[in-house]
Structures are given as C-alpha cells and as structure tokens.
N, CA, C, O and the ligand as a Tripos MOL2 file, in Angstrom:
@<TRIPOS>MOLECULE
protein
  301   299    76     0     0
PROTEIN
NO_CHARGES

@<TRIPOS>ATOM
      1 N        -117.5560   -4.4980 -151.8350 N.3       1 MET1
      2 CA       -118.3520   -5.6220 -152.3320 C.3       1 MET1
      3 C        -117.4320   -6.8250 -152.5360 C.2       1 MET1
      4 O        -116.3240   -6.6960 -153.0570 O.2       1 MET1
      5 N        -117.9110   -7.9950 -152.1170 N.am      2 LYS2
      6 CA       -117.1320   -9.2160 -152.3010 C.3       2 LYS2
      7 C        -117.5010   -9.8880 -153.6170 C.2       2 LYS2
      8 O        -118.6620   -9.9110 -154.0260 O.2       2 LYS2
      9 N        -116.4800  -10.4310 -154.2600 N.am      3 CYS3
     10 CA       -116.6970  -11.1360 -155.5180 C.3       3 CYS3
     11 C        -117.5390  -12.3980 -155.2500 C.2       3 CYS3
     12 O        -117.2050  -13.1790 -154.3590 O.2       3 CYS3
     13 N        -118.6140  -12.6010 -156.0040 N.am      4 PRO4
     14 CA       -119.4580  -13.7750 -155.7730 C.3       4 PRO4
     15 C        -118.7990  -15.0870 -156.2130 C.2       4 PRO4
     16 O        -119.3120  -16.1660 -155.9180 O.2       4 PRO4
     17 N        -117.6710  -14.9970 -156.9150 N.am      5 TYR5
     18 CA       -116.9980  -16.2040 -157.3970 C.3       5 TYR5
     19 C        -115.8770  -16.6400 -156.4580 C.2       5 TYR5
     20 O        -115.7700  -17.8200 -156.1230 O.2       5 TYR5
     21 N        -115.0250  -15.6720 -156.0260 N.am      6 CYS6
     22 CA       -113.8590  -16.0310 -155.2030 C.3       6 CYS6
     23 C        -113.9110  -15.4450 -153.7990 C.2       6 CYS6
     24 O        -113.0730  -15.7770 -152.9610 O.2       6 CYS6
     25 N        -114.8970  -14.5670 -153.5290 N.am      7 ASN7
     26 CA       -115.1320  -13.9740 -152.2140 C.3       7 ASN7
     27 C        -114.0910  -12.9400 -151.7950 C.2       7 ASN7
     28 O        -114.0860  -12.5200 -150.6380 O.2       7 ASN7
     29 N        -113.2030  -12.5140 -152.7090 N.am      8 LYS8
     30 CA       -112.2500  -11.4510 -152.3870 C.3       8 LYS8
     31 C        -112.9390  -10.0920 -152.5430 C.2       8 LYS8
     32 O        -113.9520   -9.9740 -153.2330 O.2       8 LYS8
     33 N        -112.3690   -9.0560 -151.8830 N.am      9 ILE9
     34 CA       -112.9040   -7.7060 -152.0080 C.3       9 ILE9
     35 C        -112.6750   -7.2100 -153.4280 C.2       9 ILE9
     36 O        -111.5770   -7.3380 -153.9700 O.2       9 ILE9
     37 N        -113.7090   -6.6460 -154.0230 N.am     10 MET10
     38 CA       -113.6140   -6.1650 -155.4040 C.3      10 MET10
     39 C        -113.1310   -4.7130 -155.4220 C.2      10 MET10
     40 O        -113.3640   -3.9660 -154.4720 O.2      10 MET10
     41 N        -112.4630   -4.3200 -156.4970 N.am     11 ASP11
     42 CA       -111.9980   -2.9420 -156.6810 C.3      11 ASP11
     43 C        -113.1360   -2.0880 -157.2180 C.2      11 ASP11
     44 O        -113.8620   -2.4940 -158.1260 O.2      11 ASP11
     45 N        -113.2830   -0.8760 -156.6340 N.am     12 GLU12
     46 CA       -114.3300    0.0400 -157.0730 C.3      12 GLU12
     47 C        -113.7850    0.9540 -158.1530 C.2      12 GLU12
     48 O        -112.6690    1.4620 -158.0350 O.2      12 GLU12
     49 N        -114.5460    1.1620 -159.1850 N.am     13 GLY13
     50 CA       -114.1290    2.0640 -160.2520 C.3      13 GLY13
     51 C        -115.3160    2.4530 -161.1100 C.2      13 GLY13
     52 O        -116.4660    2.2950 -160.6990 O.2      13 GLY13
     53 N        -115.0400    2.9610 -162.2970 N.am     14 TYR14
     54 CA       -116.1020    3.4630 -163.1680 C.3      14 TYR14
     55 C        -115.8640    3.0380 -164.6110 C.2      14 TYR14
     56 O        -114.7230    2.8690 -165.0420 O.2      14 TYR14
     57 N        -116.9430    2.8710 -165.3400 N.am     15 ILE15
     58 CA       -116.8920    2.8240 -166.7940 C.3      15 ILE15
     59 C        -117.3830    4.1830 -167.2730 C.2      15 ILE15
     60 O        -118.4680    4.6350 -166.9070 O.2      15 ILE15
     61 N        -116.5640    4.8220 -168.0960 N.am     16 HIS16
     62 CA       -116.8730    6.1700 -168.5760 C.3      16 HIS16
     63 C        -117.2380    6.1510 -170.0610 C.2      16 HIS16
     64 O        -116.7840    5.2990 -170.8240 O.2      16 HIS16
     65 N        -118.0600    7.1030 -170.4360 N.am     17 SER17
     66 CA       -118.2870    7.3910 -171.8480 C.3      17 SER17
     67 C        -118.2940    8.9030 -172.0060 C.2      17 SER17
     68 O        -118.9540    9.6030 -171.2370 O.2      17 SER17
     69 N        -117.5780    9.4060 -172.9790 N.am     18 SER18
     70 CA       -117.5260   10.8580 -173.1520 C.3      18 SER18
     71 C        -118.6450   11.3760 -174.0580 C.2      18 SER18
     72 O        -118.9400   12.5710 -174.0590 O.2      18 SER18
     73 N        -119.2610   10.4870 -174.8200 N.am     19 LYS19
     74 CA       -120.2030   10.9740 -175.8380 C.3      19 LYS19
     75 C        -121.6080   10.4040 -175.7520 C.2      19 LYS19
     76 O        -122.5370   10.9880 -176.3110 O.2      19 LYS19
     77 N        -121.7930    9.2810 -175.0680 N.am     20 THR20
     78 CA       -123.1170    8.6560 -175.0540 C.3      20 THR20
     79 C        -123.5390    8.3240 -173.6300 C.2      20 THR20
     80 O        -122.7210    8.2630 -172.7110 O.2      20 THR20
     81 N        -124.8480    8.1120 -173.4770 N.am     21 ASP21
     82 CA       -125.3020    7.5650 -172.2050 C.3      21 ASP21
     83 C        -124.8310    6.1130 -172.1180 C.2      21 ASP21
     84 O        -124.2960    5.5630 -173.0810 O.2      21 ASP21
     85 N        -125.0380    5.5070 -170.9540 N.am     22 ILE22
     86 CA       -124.6800    4.1020 -170.7680 C.3      22 ILE22
     87 C        -125.9640    3.3710 -170.4110 C.2      22 ILE22
     88 O        -126.6380    3.7160 -169.4400 O.2      22 ILE22
     89 N        -126.2930    2.3700 -171.1960 N.am     23 ARG23
     90 CA       -127.5450    1.6530 -170.9650 C.3      23 ARG23
     91 C        -127.3780    0.1700 -171.2300 C.2      23 ARG23
     92 O        -126.5180   -0.2630 -171.9980 O.2      23 ARG23
     93 N        -128.2310   -0.5870 -170.5680 N.am     24 TRP24
     94 CA       -128.3110   -2.0190 -170.8300 C.3      24 TRP24
     95 C        -129.4310   -2.2280 -171.8470 C.2      24 TRP24
     96 O        -130.5190   -1.6680 -171.7210 O.2      24 TRP24
     97 N        -129.1400   -3.0410 -172.8510 N.am     25 THR25
     98 CA       -130.1230   -3.3440 -173.8950 C.3      25 THR25
     99 C        -130.2610   -4.8600 -174.0120 C.2      25 THR25
    100 O        -129.2510   -5.5610 -174.0720 O.2      25 THR25
    101 N        -131.4860   -5.3800 -174.0450 N.am     26 PRO26
    102 CA       -131.6550   -6.8380 -174.1310 C.3      26 PRO26
    103 C        -131.0160   -7.4180 -175.3850 C.2      26 PRO26
    104 O        -130.9070   -6.7540 -176.4160 O.2      26 PRO26
    105 N        -130.6020   -8.6650 -175.2700 N.am     27 LYS27
    106 CA       -130.0560   -9.4170 -176.3940 C.3      27 LYS27
    107 C        -131.0330   -9.3620 -177.5750 C.2      27 LYS27
    108 O        -132.2470   -9.4500 -177.3930 O.2      27 LYS27
    109 N        -130.4940   -9.2180 -178.7650 N.am     28 ASN28
    110 CA       -131.2530   -9.1890 -180.0160 C.3      28 ASN28
    111 C        -132.0610   -7.9050 -180.2120 C.2      28 ASN28
    112 O        -132.8570   -7.8200 -181.1470 O.2      28 ASN28
    113 N        -131.8690   -6.9040 -179.3420 N.am     29 MET29
    114 CA       -132.5370   -5.6170 -179.5230 C.3      29 MET29
    115 C        -131.4850   -4.5870 -179.9180 C.2      29 MET29
    116 O        -130.3400   -4.6600 -179.4730 O.2      29 MET29
    117 N        -131.8760   -3.6300 -180.7530 N.am     30 THR30
    118 CA       -130.9580   -2.5520 -181.1040 C.3      30 THR30
    119 C        -131.1650   -1.3950 -180.1220 C.2      30 THR30
    120 O        -132.2990   -1.1070 -179.7390 O.2      30 THR30
    121 N        -130.0920   -0.7370 -179.7180 N.am     31 PRO31
    122 CA       -130.2470    0.3890 -178.7880 C.3      31 PRO31
    123 C        -131.0630    1.5130 -179.4140 C.2      31 PRO31
    124 O        -131.0130    1.7440 -180.6220 O.2      31 PRO31
    125 N        -131.8120    2.2040 -178.5650 N.am     32 GLY32
    126 CA       -132.5230    3.3870 -179.0350 C.3      32 GLY32
    127 C        -131.5370    4.4440 -179.4860 C.2      32 GLY32
    128 O        -130.3920    4.4450 -179.0330 O.2      32 GLY32
    129 N        -131.9440    5.3390 -180.3590 N.am     33 TRP33
    130 CA       -131.0090    6.3050 -180.9480 C.3      33 TRP33
    131 C        -130.9560    7.6250 -180.1980 C.2      33 TRP33
    132 O        -130.0420    8.4170 -180.4280 O.2      33 TRP33
    133 N        -131.9080    7.8900 -179.3070 N.am     34 ARG34
    134 CA       -131.9200    9.1710 -178.5820 C.3      34 ARG34
    135 C        -131.1960    9.0210 -177.2420 C.2      34 ARG34
    136 O        -131.5870    8.2040 -176.4090 O.2      34 ARG34
    137 N        -130.1450    9.8100 -177.0390 N.am     35 TYR35
    138 CA       -129.4390    9.7870 -175.7590 C.3      35 TYR35
    139 C        -130.3860   10.1740 -174.6250 C.2      35 TYR35
    140 O        -131.2420   11.0440 -174.7860 O.2      35 TYR35
    141 N        -130.2210    9.5260 -173.4940 N.am     36 ASN36
    142 CA       -130.9780    9.7920 -172.2590 C.3      36 ASN36
    143 C        -132.4560    9.4520 -172.3710 C.2      36 ASN36
    144 O        -133.2270    9.7650 -171.4640 O.2      36 ASN36
    145 N        -132.8610    8.8290 -173.4480 N.am     37 HIS37
    146 CA       -134.2580    8.4150 -173.6260 C.3      37 HIS37
    147 C        -134.2770    6.9500 -174.0630 C.2      37 HIS37
    148 O        -134.4390    6.6570 -175.2470 O.2      37 HIS37
    149 N        -134.1130    6.0300 -173.1060 N.am     38 PRO38
    150 CA       -134.0630    4.6090 -173.4710 C.3      38 PRO38
    151 C        -135.4290    4.0860 -173.9090 C.2      38 PRO38
    152 O        -136.4720    4.6270 -173.5430 O.2      38 PRO38
    153 N        -135.3900    3.0320 -174.6940 N.am     39 LYS39
    154 CA       -136.6210    2.3180 -175.0160 C.3      39 LYS39
    155 C        -137.1610    1.6920 -173.7300 C.2      39 LYS39
    156 O        -136.4320    1.5510 -172.7490 O.2      39 LYS39
    157 N        -138.4350    1.3210 -173.7420 N.am     40 SER40
    158 CA       -139.0350    0.7470 -172.5290 C.3      40 SER40
    159 C        -138.3680   -0.5570 -172.1160 C.2      40 SER40
    160 O        -138.4120   -0.9370 -170.9460 O.2      40 SER40
    161 N        -137.7500   -1.2440 -173.0760 N.am     41 CYS41
    162 CA       -137.0850   -2.5140 -172.7680 C.3      41 CYS41
    163 C        -135.6510   -2.3100 -172.2840 C.2      41 CYS41
    164 O        -134.9990   -3.2700 -171.8740 O.2      41 CYS41
    165 N        -135.1500   -1.0690 -172.3260 N.am     42 GLU42
    166 CA       -133.7740   -0.8010 -171.9370 C.3      42 GLU42
    167 C        -133.7090   -0.2720 -170.5040 C.2      42 GLU42
    168 O        -134.7000    0.2170 -169.9620 O.2      42 GLU42
    169 N        -132.5320   -0.3800 -169.9090 N.am     43 LYS43
    170 CA       -132.2810    0.1930 -168.5850 C.3      43 LYS43
    171 C        -131.1840    1.2370 -168.7170 C.2      43 LYS43
    172 O        -130.0420    0.9170 -169.0440 O.2      43 LYS43
    173 N        -131.5470    2.4940 -168.4580 N.am     44 LEU44
    174 CA       -130.5690    3.5820 -168.5000 C.3      44 LEU44
    175 C        -129.7400    3.5540 -167.2190 C.2      44 LEU44
    176 O        -130.2820    3.7000 -166.1240 O.2      44 LEU44
    177 N        -128.4320    3.3670 -167.3530 N.am     45 LEU45
    178 CA       -127.5470    3.2860 -166.1920 C.3      45 LEU45
    179 C        -126.9150    4.6320 -165.8670 C.2      45 LEU45
    180 O        -126.6260    4.9110 -164.7030 O.2      45 LEU45
    181 N        -126.6940    5.4710 -166.8780 N.am     46 SER46
    182 CA       -126.1420    6.8010 -166.6530 C.3      46 SER46
    183 C        -126.5150    7.7050 -167.8070 C.2      46 SER46
    184 O        -126.2880    7.3800 -168.9730 O.2      46 SER46
    185 N        -127.1000    8.8600 -167.4610 N.am     47 LYS47
    186 CA       -127.3620    9.8630 -168.4890 C.3      47 LYS47
    187 C        -126.0550   10.5080 -168.9170 C.2      47 LYS47
    188 O        -125.0930   10.5270 -168.1480 O.2      47 LYS47
    189 N        -126.0090   11.0290 -170.1150 N.am     48 VAL48
    190 CA       -124.8440   11.7600 -170.6050 C.3      48 VAL48
    191 C        -125.1780   13.2490 -170.5910 C.2      48 VAL48
    192 O        -126.2970   13.6490 -170.9120 O.2      48 VAL48
    193 N        -124.1890   14.0660 -170.2130 N.am     49 ASP49
    194 CA       -124.3280   15.4910 -170.4460 C.3      49 ASP49
    195 C        -123.0720   16.0110 -171.1250 C.2      49 ASP49
    196 O        -122.0180   15.3780 -171.0710 O.2      49 ASP49
    197 N        -123.1910   17.1590 -171.7580 N.am     50 PHE50
    198 CA       -122.1490   17.6830 -172.6350 C.3      50 PHE50
    199 C        -120.8140   17.8570 -171.9180 C.2      50 PHE50
    200 O        -119.7620   17.5900 -172.4980 O.2      50 PHE50
    201 N        -120.8450   18.3020 -170.6630 N.am     51 PHE51
    202 CA       -119.6050   18.6340 -169.9570 C.3      51 PHE51
    203 C        -118.9700   17.4440 -169.2480 C.2      51 PHE51
    204 O        -117.7460   17.3530 -169.1510 O.2      51 PHE51
    205 N        -119.7940   16.5460 -168.7600 N.am     52 ASN52
    206 CA       -119.2720   15.4740 -167.9060 C.3      52 ASN52
    207 C        -119.3250   14.0890 -168.5390 C.2      52 ASN52
    208 O        -118.7980   13.1410 -167.9570 O.2      52 ASN52
    209 N        -119.9300   13.9410 -169.6860 N.am     53 GLY53
    210 CA       -120.0900   12.6130 -170.2740 C.3      53 GLY53
    211 C        -121.0060   11.7790 -169.4020 C.2      53 GLY53
    212 O        -121.9900   12.2910 -168.8680 O.2      53 GLY53
    213 N        -120.6980   10.5140 -169.2520 N.am     54 SER54
    214 CA       -121.4740    9.6370 -168.3840 C.3      54 SER54
    215 C        -120.5190    8.6490 -167.7300 C.2      54 SER54
    216 O        -119.4320    8.3770 -168.2380 O.2      54 SER54
    217 N        -120.9520    8.1230 -166.5950 N.am     55 LYS55
    218 CA       -120.1250    7.1120 -165.9350 C.3      55 LYS55
    219 C        -121.0060    6.2530 -165.0460 C.2      55 LYS55
    220 O        -122.0290    6.7040 -164.5290 O.2      55 LYS55
    221 N        -120.5880    5.0100 -164.8800 N.am     56 VAL56
    222 CA       -121.3000    4.0410 -164.0520 C.3      56 VAL56
    223 C        -120.3030    3.4220 -163.0850 C.2      56 VAL56
    224 O        -119.2190    2.9990 -163.4850 O.2      56 VAL56
    225 N        -120.6790    3.3700 -161.7950 N.am     57 LYS57
    226 CA       -119.8180    2.7150 -160.8060 C.3      57 LYS57
    227 C        -119.8210    1.2120 -161.0550 C.2      57 LYS57
    228 O        -120.8740    0.5930 -161.2060 O.2      57 LYS57
    229 N        -118.6140    0.6370 -161.0940 N.am     58 VAL58
    230 CA       -118.4540   -0.7850 -161.3880 C.3      58 VAL58
    231 C        -117.4600   -1.3920 -160.4000 C.2      58 VAL58
    232 O        -116.3990   -0.8230 -160.1450 O.2      58 VAL58
    233 N        -117.8090   -2.5350 -159.8550 N.am     59 PHE59
    234 CA       -116.8870   -3.2820 -159.0080 C.3      59 PHE59
    235 C        -116.2360   -4.3500 -159.8650 C.2      59 PHE59
    236 O        -116.9060   -5.0370 -160.6370 O.2      59 PHE59
    237 N        -114.8860   -4.4870 -159.7200 N.am     60 ARG60
    238 CA       -114.1330   -5.3980 -160.5790 C.3      60 ARG60
    239 C        -113.2950   -6.3450 -159.7400 C.2      60 ARG60
    240 O        -112.6550   -5.9280 -158.7750 O.2      60 ARG60
    241 N        -113.3010   -7.6170 -160.1070 N.am     61 CYS61
    242 CA       -112.3950   -8.6080 -159.5320 C.3      61 CYS61
    243 C        -111.3730   -8.9520 -160.6110 C.2      61 CYS61
    244 O        -111.7050   -9.5470 -161.6350 O.2      61 CYS61
    245 N        -110.1140   -8.5620 -160.3580 N.am     62 SER62
    246 CA       -109.0800   -8.8090 -161.3600 C.3      62 SER62
    247 C        -108.7270  -10.2900 -161.4540 C.2      62 SER62
    248 O        -108.3060  -10.7590 -162.5120 O.2      62 SER62
    249 N        -108.8920  -11.0250 -160.3650 N.am     63 ALA63
    250 CA       -108.5790  -12.4590 -160.3880 C.3      63 ALA63
    251 C        -109.5660  -13.2200 -161.2800 C.2      63 ALA63
    252 O        -109.1670  -14.0670 -162.0790 O.2      63 ALA63
    253 N        -110.8430  -12.9110 -161.1360 N.am     64 CYS64
    254 CA       -111.8880  -13.6200 -161.9100 C.3      64 CYS64
    255 C        -112.2060  -12.9110 -163.2260 C.2      64 CYS64
    256 O        -112.8800  -13.4740 -164.0890 O.2      64 CYS64
    257 N        -111.7180  -11.6670 -163.3800 N.am     65 GLN65
    258 CA       -112.0250  -10.8520 -164.5540 C.3      65 GLN65
    259 C        -113.5340  -10.7040 -164.7260 C.2      65 GLN65
    260 O        -114.1050  -10.9570 -165.7860 O.2      65 GLN65
    261 N        -114.1540  -10.2730 -163.6010 N.am     66 ILE66
    262 CA       -115.6010  -10.0830 -163.5440 C.3      66 ILE66
    263 C        -115.8810   -8.6410 -163.1250 C.2      66 ILE66
    264 O        -115.1900   -8.0980 -162.2630 O.2      66 ILE66
    265 N        -116.8960   -8.0180 -163.7350 N.am     67 GLU67
    266 CA       -117.3470   -6.7070 -163.3220 C.3      67 GLU67
    267 C        -118.8110   -6.8140 -162.8890 C.2      67 GLU67
    268 O        -119.5920   -7.5730 -163.4630 O.2      67 GLU67
    269 N        -119.1670   -6.0220 -161.8450 N.am     68 ILE68
    270 CA       -120.5460   -6.0120 -161.3530 C.3      68 ILE68
    271 C        -121.0250   -4.5720 -161.2700 C.2      68 ILE68
    272 O        -120.3200   -3.7020 -160.7580 O.2      68 ILE68
    273 N        -122.2270   -4.3250 -161.7750 N.am     69 ILE69
    274 CA       -122.9020   -3.0340 -161.6600 C.3      69 ILE69
    275 C        -124.0980   -3.2370 -160.7480 C.2      69 ILE69
    276 O        -124.9240   -4.1160 -160.9940 O.2      69 ILE69
    277 N        -124.2000   -2.4300 -159.6950 N.am     70 ASP70
    278 CA       -125.3280   -2.4820 -158.7700 C.3      70 ASP70
    279 C        -126.2880   -1.3520 -159.1340 C.2      70 ASP70
    280 O        -125.9640   -0.1800 -158.9460 O.2      70 ASP70
    281 N        -127.4600   -1.6940 -159.6490 N.am     71 GLU71
    282 CA       -128.4200   -0.6630 -160.0640 C.3      71 GLU71
    283 C        -128.9080    0.1660 -158.8910 C.2      71 GLU71
    284 O        -129.4030    1.2760 -159.0890 O.2      71 GLU71
    285 N        -128.7810   -0.3460 -157.6720 N.am     72 ASN72
    286 CA       -129.1900    0.4140 -156.4830 C.3      72 ASN72
    287 C        -128.1560    1.4470 -156.0860 C.2      72 ASN72
    288 O        -128.3820    2.2310 -155.1640 O.2      72 ASN72
    289 N        -127.0240    1.4570 -156.7710 N.am     73 ASN73
    290 CA       -125.9150    2.3150 -156.4110 C.3      73 ASN73
    291 C        -125.5370    3.2370 -157.5740 C.2      73 ASN73
    292 O        -124.3940    3.6830 -157.6700 O.2      73 ASN73
    293 N        -126.4890    3.5180 -158.4470 N.am     74 LEU74
    294 CA       -126.2200    4.3860 -159.5860 C.3      74 LEU74
    295 C        -126.3100    5.8420 -159.1640 C.2      74 LEU74
    296 O        -127.0050    6.1710 -158.2030 O.2      74 LEU74
    297 N        -125.6090    6.7130 -159.8780 N.am     75 GLN75
    298 CA       -125.6080    8.1430 -159.5230 C.3      75 GLN75
    299 C        -126.6900    8.8710 -160.2890 C.2      75 GLN75
    300 O        -126.8510   10.0810 -160.1310 O.2      75 GLN75
    301 ZN       -113.2390  -13.0320 -157.9750 Zn       76 ZN76
@<TRIPOS>BOND
     1     1     2 1
     2     2     3 1
     3     3     4 2
     4     3     5 am
     5     5     6 1
     6     6     7 1
     7     7     8 2
     8     7     9 am
     9     9    10 1
    10    10    11 1
    11    11    12 2
    12    11    13 am
    13    13    14 1
    14    14    15 1
    15    15    16 2
    16    15    17 am
    17    17    18 1
    18    18    19 1
    19    19    20 2
    20    19    21 am
    21    21    22 1
    22    22    23 1
    23    23    24 2
    24    23    25 am
    25    25    26 1
    26    26    27 1
    27    27    28 2
    28    27    29 am
    29    29    30 1
    30    30    31 1
    31    31    32 2
    32    31    33 am
    33    33    34 1
    34    34    35 1
    35    35    36 2
    36    35    37 am
    37    37    38 1
    38    38    39 1
    39    39    40 2
    40    39    41 am
    41    41    42 1
    42    42    43 1
    43    43    44 2
    44    43    45 am
    45    45    46 1
    46    46    47 1
    47    47    48 2
    48    47    49 am
    49    49    50 1
    50    50    51 1
    51    51    52 2
    52    51    53 am
    53    53    54 1
    54    54    55 1
    55    55    56 2
    56    55    57 am
    57    57    58 1
    58    58    59 1
    59    59    60 2
    60    59    61 am
    61    61    62 1
    62    62    63 1
    63    63    64 2
    64    63    65 am
    65    65    66 1
    66    66    67 1
    67    67    68 2
    68    67    69 am
    69    69    70 1
    70    70    71 1
    71    71    72 2
    72    71    73 am
    73    73    74 1
    74    74    75 1
    75    75    76 2
    76    75    77 am
    77    77    78 1
    78    78    79 1
    79    79    80 2
    80    79    81 am
    81    81    82 1
    82    82    83 1
    83    83    84 2
    84    83    85 am
    85    85    86 1
    86    86    87 1
    87    87    88 2
    88    87    89 am
    89    89    90 1
    90    90    91 1
    91    91    92 2
    92    91    93 am
    93    93    94 1
    94    94    95 1
    95    95    96 2
    96    95    97 am
    97    97    98 1
    98    98    99 1
    99    99   100 2
   100    99   101 am
   101   101   102 1
   102   102   103 1
   103   103   104 2
   104   103   105 am
   105   105   106 1
   106   106   107 1
   107   107   108 2
   108   107   109 am
   109   109   110 1
   110   110   111 1
   111   111   112 2
   112   111   113 am
   113   113   114 1
   114   114   115 1
   115   115   116 2
   116   115   117 am
   117   117   118 1
   118   118   119 1
   119   119   120 2
   120   119   121 am
   121   121   122 1
   122   122   123 1
   123   123   124 2
   124   123   125 am
   125   125   126 1
   126   126   127 1
   127   127   128 2
   128   127   129 am
   129   129   130 1
   130   130   131 1
   131   131   132 2
   132   131   133 am
   133   133   134 1
   134   134   135 1
   135   135   136 2
   136   135   137 am
   137   137   138 1
   138   138   139 1
   139   139   140 2
   140   139   141 am
   141   141   142 1
   142   142   143 1
   143   143   144 2
   144   143   145 am
   145   145   146 1
   146   146   147 1
   147   147   148 2
   148   147   149 am
   149   149   150 1
   150   150   151 1
   151   151   152 2
   152   151   153 am
   153   153   154 1
   154   154   155 1
   155   155   156 2
   156   155   157 am
   157   157   158 1
   158   158   159 1
   159   159   160 2
   160   159   161 am
   161   161   162 1
   162   162   163 1
   163   163   164 2
   164   163   165 am
   165   165   166 1
   166   166   167 1
   167   167   168 2
   168   167   169 am
   169   169   170 1
   170   170   171 1
   171   171   172 2
   172   171   173 am
   173   173   174 1
   174   174   175 1
   175   175   176 2
   176   175   177 am
   177   177   178 1
   178   178   179 1
   179   179   180 2
   180   179   181 am
   181   181   182 1
   182   182   183 1
   183   183   184 2
   184   183   185 am
   185   185   186 1
   186   186   187 1
   187   187   188 2
   188   187   189 am
   189   189   190 1
   190   190   191 1
   191   191   192 2
   192   191   193 am
   193   193   194 1
   194   194   195 1
   195   195   196 2
   196   195   197 am
   197   197   198 1
   198   198   199 1
   199   199   200 2
   200   199   201 am
   201   201   202 1
   202   202   203 1
   203   203   204 2
   204   203   205 am
   205   205   206 1
   206   206   207 1
   207   207   208 2
   208   207   209 am
   209   209   210 1
   210   210   211 1
   211   211   212 2
   212   211   213 am
   213   213   214 1
   214   214   215 1
   215   215   216 2
   216   215   217 am
   217   217   218 1
   218   218   219 1
   219   219   220 2
   220   219   221 am
   221   221   222 1
   222   222   223 1
   223   223   224 2
   224   223   225 am
   225   225   226 1
   226   226   227 1
   227   227   228 2
   228   227   229 am
   229   229   230 1
   230   230   231 1
   231   231   232 2
   232   231   233 am
   233   233   234 1
   234   234   235 1
   235   235   236 2
   236   235   237 am
   237   237   238 1
   238   238   239 1
   239   239   240 2
   240   239   241 am
   241   241   242 1
   242   242   243 1
   243   243   244 2
   244   243   245 am
   245   245   246 1
   246   246   247 1
   247   247   248 2
   248   247   249 am
   249   249   250 1
   250   250   251 1
   251   251   252 2
   252   251   253 am
   253   253   254 1
   254   254   255 1
   255   255   256 2
   256   255   257 am
   257   257   258 1
   258   258   259 1
   259   259   260 2
   260   259   261 am
   261   261   262 1
   262   262   263 1
   263   263   264 2
   264   263   265 am
   265   265   266 1
   266   266   267 1
   267   267   268 2
   268   267   269 am
   269   269   270 1
   270   270   271 1
   271   271   272 2
   272   271   273 am
   273   273   274 1
   274   274   275 1
   275   275   276 2
   276   275   277 am
   277   277   278 1
   278   278   279 1
   279   279   280 2
   280   279   281 am
   281   281   282 1
   282   282   283 1
   283   283   284 2
   284   283   285 am
   285   285   286 1
   286   286   287 1
   287   287   288 2
   288   287   289 am
   289   289   290 1
   290   290   291 1
   291   291   292 2
   292   291   293 am
   293   293   294 1
   294   294   295 1
   295   295   296 2
   296   295   297 am
   297   297   298 1
   298   298   299 1
   299   299   300 2
@<TRIPOS>SUBSTRUCTURE
     1 MET1         2 RESIDUE 1 A MET
     2 LYS2         6 RESIDUE 1 A LYS
     3 CYS3        10 RESIDUE 1 A CYS
     4 PRO4        14 RESIDUE 1 A PRO
     5 TYR5        18 RESIDUE 1 A TYR
     6 CYS6        22 RESIDUE 1 A CYS
     7 ASN7        26 RESIDUE 1 A ASN
     8 LYS8        30 RESIDUE 1 A LYS
     9 ILE9        34 RESIDUE 1 A ILE
    10 MET10       38 RESIDUE 1 A MET
    11 ASP11       42 RESIDUE 1 A ASP
    12 GLU12       46 RESIDUE 1 A GLU
    13 GLY13       50 RESIDUE 1 A GLY
    14 TYR14       54 RESIDUE 1 A TYR
    15 ILE15       58 RESIDUE 1 A ILE
    16 HIS16       62 RESIDUE 1 A HIS
    17 SER17       66 RESIDUE 1 A SER
    18 SER18       70 RESIDUE 1 A SER
    19 LYS19       74 RESIDUE 1 A LYS
    20 THR20       78 RESIDUE 1 A THR
    21 ASP21       82 RESIDUE 1 A ASP
    22 ILE22       86 RESIDUE 1 A ILE
    23 ARG23       90 RESIDUE 1 A ARG
    24 TRP24       94 RESIDUE 1 A TRP
    25 THR25       98 RESIDUE 1 A THR
    26 PRO26      102 RESIDUE 1 A PRO
    27 LYS27      106 RESIDUE 1 A LYS
    28 ASN28      110 RESIDUE 1 A ASN
    29 MET29      114 RESIDUE 1 A MET
    30 THR30      118 RESIDUE 1 A THR
    31 PRO31      122 RESIDUE 1 A PRO
    32 GLY32      126 RESIDUE 1 A GLY
    33 TRP33      130 RESIDUE 1 A TRP
    34 ARG34      134 RESIDUE 1 A ARG
    35 TYR35      138 RESIDUE 1 A TYR
    36 ASN36      142 RESIDUE 1 A ASN
    37 HIS37      146 RESIDUE 1 A HIS
    38 PRO38      150 RESIDUE 1 A PRO
    39 LYS39      154 RESIDUE 1 A LYS
    40 SER40      158 RESIDUE 1 A SER
    41 CYS41      162 RESIDUE 1 A CYS
    42 GLU42      166 RESIDUE 1 A GLU
    43 LYS43      170 RESIDUE 1 A LYS
    44 LEU44      174 RESIDUE 1 A LEU
    45 LEU45      178 RESIDUE 1 A LEU
    46 SER46      182 RESIDUE 1 A SER
    47 LYS47      186 RESIDUE 1 A LYS
    48 VAL48      190 RESIDUE 1 A VAL
    49 ASP49      194 RESIDUE 1 A ASP
    50 PHE50      198 RESIDUE 1 A PHE
    51 PHE51      202 RESIDUE 1 A PHE
    52 ASN52      206 RESIDUE 1 A ASN
    53 GLY53      210 RESIDUE 1 A GLY
    54 SER54      214 RESIDUE 1 A SER
    55 LYS55      218 RESIDUE 1 A LYS
    56 VAL56      222 RESIDUE 1 A VAL
    57 LYS57      226 RESIDUE 1 A LYS
    58 VAL58      230 RESIDUE 1 A VAL
    59 PHE59      234 RESIDUE 1 A PHE
    60 ARG60      238 RESIDUE 1 A ARG
    61 CYS61      242 RESIDUE 1 A CYS
    62 SER62      246 RESIDUE 1 A SER
    63 ALA63      250 RESIDUE 1 A ALA
    64 CYS64      254 RESIDUE 1 A CYS
    65 GLN65      258 RESIDUE 1 A GLN
    66 ILE66      262 RESIDUE 1 A ILE
    67 GLU67      266 RESIDUE 1 A GLU
    68 ILE68      270 RESIDUE 1 A ILE
    69 ILE69      274 RESIDUE 1 A ILE
    70 ASP70      278 RESIDUE 1 A ASP
    71 GLU71      282 RESIDUE 1 A GLU
    72 ASN72      286 RESIDUE 1 A ASN
    73 ASN73      290 RESIDUE 1 A ASN
    74 LEU74      294 RESIDUE 1 A LEU
    75 GLN75      298 RESIDUE 1 A GLN
    76 ZN76       301 GROUP 0 **** ****
C-alpha cells in the first residue's frame, strides 16, 4: 500500500492486544464492556481469544508517522 501523503510504500505490520478485542469507537462514546460484542455504533476490528489475543493488520509510513487500517483486509 502506498502512503496517501508521500506516496512511498508503507510497511506492513500489526497492532496487537493480549487481553482485549480491538475496536473503533466514535468520538464522545464509551466503549462497550463486553469483549467481542461491540455496540451498534462501534466497529469490531479484531475479536480476542484466550490463546491468541487479538491483532489488526496496519500499514505504517515512518516518514509521515501515519498508520492505515483497511477494513476490507481484516482477519
Ligand atoms: Zn508517508
């Protein structure tokens, strides 16, 4: 994936969590308290399980210090 700011190739990697799911929550909203069961206004990016935790594929541009998550590329 190319960085939308500088057009260089972005580095592929992951954001990990060992204990919680990973979700997007709208500004001014509090996250739901049940893992793997997001509120209707939230977007669950990765479920958590006991053995593997959770992770989301993220593309990073170190020059611009920007990260991008593609929801079409979630596991
Ligand atoms: Zn960049």
